C-alpha positions as CSV (number, residue, x, y, z in Angstrom):
1,X,42.9,79.2,74.5
2,X,44.8,78.8,77.7
3,X,44.0,75.3,78.7
4,X,44.8,76.0,82.4
5,X,41.9,78.5,82.5
6,X,39.6,76.1,80.8
7,X,40.4,73.4,83.4
8,X,39.1,75.8,86.1
9,X,35.6,75.4,84.7
10,X,35.4,71.7,85.1
11,X,32.6,71.8,87.6
12,X,30.4,73.6,85.2
13,X,31.3,71.3,82.3
14,X,30.5,68.2,84.3
15,X,26.8,69.1,84.0
16,X,26.9,68.5,80.3
17,X,25.4,65.2,79.2
18,X,27.9,62.6,78.2
19,X,28.0,61.2,74.7
20,X,26.4,57.9,74.3
21,X,27.6,56.3,72.3
22,X,39.7,42.2,58.2
23,X,40.8,45.9,57.4
24,X,38.4,47.9,55.3
25,X,39.4,49.1,51.9
26,X,41.1,52.4,51.7
27,X,38.7,55.3,50.9
28,X,39.1,57.6,47.9
29,X,39.0,60.8,50.0
30,X,42.6,60.8,51.3
31,X,44.9,63.7,52.0
32,X,47.7,64.5,49.5
33,X,50.5,62.0,49.5
34,X,53.3,62.6,52.1
35,X,55.4,59.6,51.1
36,X,58.3,61.9,50.3
37,X,58.6,63.1,53.9
38,X,61.3,61.4,56.0
39,X,60.7,61.9,59.7
40,X,63.6,62.6,62.1
41,X,64.9,59.7,64.1
42,X,65.4,59.0,67.8
43,X,68.8,57.9,69.1
44,X,67.5,54.3,68.8
45,X,66.7,54.8,65.1
46,X,62.9,54.9,65.5
47,X,60.8,57.6,63.7
48,X,60.5,60.5,66.1
49,X,56.9,61.1,67.1
50,X,57.8,63.0,70.3
51,X,56.5,66.3,71.4
52,X,53.3,68.1,72.1
53,X,50.4,67.6,69.8
54,X,46.7,68.7,69.5
55,X,43.9,67.0,67.6
56,X,41.4,69.9,68.0
57,X,39.2,70.3,64.9
58,X,35.8,71.5,63.8
59,X,35.4,68.5,61.5
60,X,32.6,66.2,62.7
61,X,33.1,62.5,63.2
62,X,30.4,61.7,60.7
63,X,29.5,63.5,57.5
64,X,26.6,66.0,58.0
65,X,23.5,65.6,56.0
66,X,24.2,68.9,54.1
67,X,27.3,67.2,52.6
68,X,25.7,63.8,52.0
69,X,27.3,63.3,48.6
70,X,30.4,65.4,49.1
71,X,33.6,63.9,50.7
72,X,35.8,66.9,50.3
73,X,34.9,70.6,50.3
74,X,36.3,73.3,48.1
75,X,38.3,76.1,49.8
76,X,35.3,78.4,49.5
77,X,32.9,75.8,50.9
78,X,35.3,75.0,53.8
79,X,35.5,78.7,54.8
80,X,31.7,79.0,54.7
81,X,31.3,75.8,56.8
82,X,33.8,77.0,59.4
83,X,31.9,80.3,59.7
84,X,28.6,78.4,60.0
85,X,30.0,76.3,62.9
86,X,31.4,79.3,64.7
87,X,28.0,81.1,64.4
88,X,26.1,78.1,65.7
89,X,28.5,77.6,68.6
90,X,28.1,81.2,69.7
91,X,24.4,81.6,69.4
92,X,22.5,82.7,72.5
93,X,20.7,79.6,74.0
94,X,19.5,81.2,77.2
95,X,15.8,80.8,78.1
96,X,15.2,77.6,76.1
97,X,14.6,75.8,79.5
98,X,15.9,76.0,83.0
99,X,17.8,72.7,82.5
100,X,19.4,74.0,79.3
101,X,20.5,77.2,81.0
102,X,22.6,75.0,83.4
103,X,23.6,72.2,81.1
104,X,24.5,74.2,78.0
105,X,25.3,77.7,79.1
106,X,28.5,77.7,77.1
107,X,29.7,79.1,73.8
108,X,33.0,78.9,71.9
109,X,34.7,81.3,74.4
110,X,34.9,78.4,76.8
111,X,35.9,75.7,74.3
112,X,39.0,74.9,72.4
113,X,37.8,72.8,69.4
114,X,40.1,74.6,67.1
115,X,39.4,77.3,64.5
116,X,38.9,75.2,61.4
117,X,38.3,71.8,59.8
118,X,41.0,69.4,58.9
119,X,43.5,70.5,56.3
120,X,42.3,68.0,53.7
121,X,38.9,69.7,53.9
122,X,37.2,66.3,54.4
123,X,33.6,66.6,55.6
124,X,34.0,63.8,58.2
125,X,36.7,62.2,60.3
126,X,35.3,58.8,59.2
127,X,37.1,57.9,56.0
128,X,35.7,54.4,55.6
129,X,32.9,53.6,54.8
130,X,33.2,56.1,52.0
131,X,29.8,57.7,53.0
132,X,31.5,59.1,56.1
133,X,29.1,57.3,58.4
134,X,29.6,54.8,61.2
135,X,28.2,51.5,60.1
136,X,24.9,50.3,61.8
137,X,25.0,48.4,65.0
138,X,24.1,44.7,64.9
139,X,20.6,43.9,66.2
140,X,22.0,42.6,69.4
141,X,24.2,45.6,70.0
142,X,21.3,48.0,69.2
143,X,19.1,46.2,71.8
144,X,21.9,46.5,74.3
145,X,22.4,50.2,73.7
146,X,18.6,50.9,73.8
147,X,18.3,49.0,77.1
148,X,21.2,51.0,78.6
149,X,19.7,54.3,77.5
150,X,16.3,53.4,78.8
151,X,17.7,52.4,82.2
152,X,19.8,55.6,82.5
153,X,16.8,57.7,81.6
154,X,14.7,56.1,84.3
155,X,17.6,56.2,86.9
156,X,19.5,59.4,86.1
157,X,20.9,59.9,89.6
158,X,20.2,57.1,92.0
159,X,23.9,57.1,92.8
160,X,27.2,58.1,91.3
161,X,27.2,54.8,89.3
162,X,24.3,56.2,87.2
163,X,26.3,59.2,86.0
164,X,28.7,59.2,83.1
165,X,32.4,58.2,83.3
166,X,33.4,61.7,82.5
167,X,31.3,63.2,85.3
168,X,32.9,60.7,87.7
169,X,36.4,61.7,86.5
170,X,37.1,58.1,85.4
171,X,37.6,58.4,81.6
172,X,37.0,60.8,78.8
173,X,36.9,60.1,75.1
174,X,39.9,62.2,74.4
175,X,42.0,59.6,76.3
176,X,40.6,56.7,74.4
177,X,41.7,54.6,72.9
178,X,40.7,55.7,70.3
179,X,41.8,59.3,71.0
180,X,39.1,61.6,69.7
181,X,39.0,65.4,69.8
182,X,36.7,66.9,72.5
183,X,35.4,70.4,73.4
184,X,38.7,71.3,75.1
185,X,41.9,69.9,76.5
186,X,42.9,68.2,73.3
187,X,46.6,68.2,73.9
188,X,48.9,65.1,74.0
189,X,52.5,64.6,75.0
190,X,54.4,61.7,73.3
191,X,57.6,60.4,74.8
192,X,59.6,57.4,73.3
193,X,62.2,55.0,74.5
194,X,63.5,52.0,72.7
195,X,60.9,49.7,74.3
196,X,58.0,52.0,75.1
197,X,55.9,54.8,73.8
198,X,54.1,57.0,76.4
199,X,51.2,59.2,75.5
200,X,50.2,61.7,78.2
201,X,46.6,62.9,77.7
202,X,45.7,66.4,78.9
203,X,42.1,65.5,79.7
204,X,42.0,63.9,83.2
205,X,45.8,63.4,82.9
206,X,45.7,59.8,81.7
207,X,48.9,58.2,80.5
208,X,49.0,55.4,77.9
209,X,52.1,53.3,78.2
210,X,52.5,51.1,75.1
211,X,55.2,48.3,75.1
212,X,57.2,47.9,71.8
213,X,59.2,44.8,72.8
214,X,57.0,42.2,71.2
215,X,55.4,40.8,74.4
216,X,52.0,39.1,73.9
217,X,48.7,40.5,75.1
218,X,47.7,39.8,78.6
219,X,45.3,36.8,79.3
220,X,41.9,37.2,77.7
221,X,40.3,37.2,81.1
222,X,42.0,40.5,82.1
223,X,39.8,43.4,81.0
224,X,40.8,47.0,81.3
225,X,39.2,50.4,80.8
226,X,41.6,51.4,78.0
227,X,42.3,47.9,76.8
228,X,45.7,46.2,76.5
229,X,47.9,47.9,74.0
230,X,50.9,46.4,72.1
231,X,52.9,48.5,69.6
232,X,55.3,47.8,66.7
233,X,56.8,49.7,63.8
234,X,55.8,49.2,60.2
235,X,58.3,51.4,58.4
236,X,57.7,55.0,59.6
237,X,54.3,54.1,61.1
238,X,53.7,53.2,64.8
239,X,51.0,50.5,64.8
240,X,49.2,50.0,68.1
241,X,47.0,46.9,68.6
242,X,44.6,47.0,71.5
243,X,42.3,44.3,72.8
244,X,41.0,43.3,76.3
245,X,38.6,46.2,76.8
246,X,36.1,45.8,79.7
247,X,33.2,47.1,77.7
248,X,32.2,49.7,80.4
249,X,33.4,52.6,78.2
250,X,31.7,51.8,74.9
251,X,32.8,53.7,71.8
252,X,29.7,54.4,69.8
253,X,28.2,51.1,70.9
254,X,31.4,48.9,71.0
255,X,31.6,46.0,73.5
256,X,34.4,44.2,75.3
257,X,35.2,42.4,72.0
258,X,36.5,45.6,70.5
259,X,39.7,45.2,68.5
260,X,41.3,48.5,67.9
261,X,44.2,49.2,65.5
262,X,45.8,52.6,65.6
263,X,48.4,54.0,63.2
264,X,50.6,57.0,64.0
265,X,52.7,58.5,61.1
266,X,54.6,61.7,61.1
267,X,53.8,63.2,57.7
268,X,55.5,66.6,58.1
269,X,57.4,68.5,60.8
270,X,54.2,69.8,62.3
271,X,51.6,67.0,61.5
272,X,51.1,63.6,62.9
273,X,48.6,61.5,61.0
274,X,46.5,59.4,63.4
275,X,44.3,56.7,62.0
276,X,42.3,54.0,63.7
277,X,40.1,51.1,62.7
278,X,37.3,49.8,64.9
279,X,36.6,46.1,64.5
280,X,34.0,44.6,66.7
281,X,31.7,42.1,65.0
282,X,29.5,41.8,68.1
283,X,28.7,45.5,67.8
284,X,29.1,46.8,64.2
285,X,28.0,45.3,60.9
286,X,31.4,45.9,59.5
287,X,34.8,47.6,60.5
288,X,35.2,51.3,60.1
289,X,38.1,53.7,60.0
290,X,38.7,57.3,61.2
291,X,41.6,59.7,60.4
292,X,42.4,62.6,62.7
293,X,45.4,64.9,62.0
294,X,47.4,65.9,65.1
295,X,49.1,69.4,64.9
296,X,52.3,70.4,66.6
297,X,51.6,72.6,69.7
298,X,53.4,74.1,72.6
299,X,53.8,72.5,76.1
300,X,53.8,72.0,78.9
301,X,50.6,70.2,79.7
302,X,49.3,71.3,83.1
303,X,47.7,68.9,85.5
304,X,44.0,68.3,85.1
305,X,42.8,67.9,88.7
306,X,39.3,66.4,88.0
307,X,38.3,64.5,91.1
308,X,39.8,67.1,93.5
309,X,37.3,69.7,92.3
310,X,34.3,67.5,91.4
311,X,31.7,69.3,93.5
312,X,29.2,68.9,90.8
313,X,28.8,65.1,91.5
314,X,27.7,65.8,95.1
315,X,25.4,68.7,94.0
316,X,23.7,66.6,91.3
317,X,23.0,63.7,93.7
318,X,21.8,66.1,96.4
319,X,19.5,67.8,93.9
320,X,18.1,64.5,92.9
321,X,17.3,63.6,96.5
322,X,15.6,67.0,97.0
323,X,13.5,66.5,93.8
324,X,12.4,63.1,95.1
325,X,11.3,64.6,98.5
326,X,9.3,67.2,96.6
327,X,7.6,64.5,94.6
328,X,9.2,65.2,91.3
């Protein structure tokens, strides 16, 4: 779908509720080996990851219950599952409730999640643990998440601070890190120099600038929305180590102690394998790993002007004040 057209519908999308949300052993369900592929090189001799890429996919983050004991689908099962997802995404949801008519009055026409699941036919993007599920939160983390949800439910629109980061045009999950596929605007532009890698994110037009020169992480007291990233090469793989998160953009319950390790490997002319490991002992009972293939796509990436057209924020707050005056 034309991403420029999709961006024009930002104000509508902003009504949608936001998602709340030692290396592990390698899982058995891995894609076929691509060790024989030799990626092209930049003038500096680094593996060339540059270009426009998309991580759009219908594969869910966690394994659905219907595939509880199945890590990989057969070609026939994959085709049936893709059809199932397309039918579910296009079903008529009008009339369920007035709120649903506003919040979810979309179908696949407006989205760009891709047309199929990942090429390996895995049933989840989570590859470790082997069950395809995110490990449980620690008791302390679960208490923190429950408290936040309860507060947000009781104070949905006291002020802009009560709304999600996405609604406020601050940060979307597609920007990460980690960089997860979303409903639309799943494109990325990678540019390399000898000492830096820059990843331009289509959603909200974020740019990740990753040093490769061996400098240490910033002081532990410096906390940032997207953490502090440092990159290095391990053979043909770009490894990005990120710490120093501020904890205000939790990833499925993570906290400011999140340690994220990302791995970018070009495994074919048109495929970039992206893998990340979430390690946060204050949030999760054990580390977990996700693999998302990035496919070659066409550029350019058009500017995503989020704040400039964010009339929905004013409308939501005004609606909340009107509801209060009416005694609701």
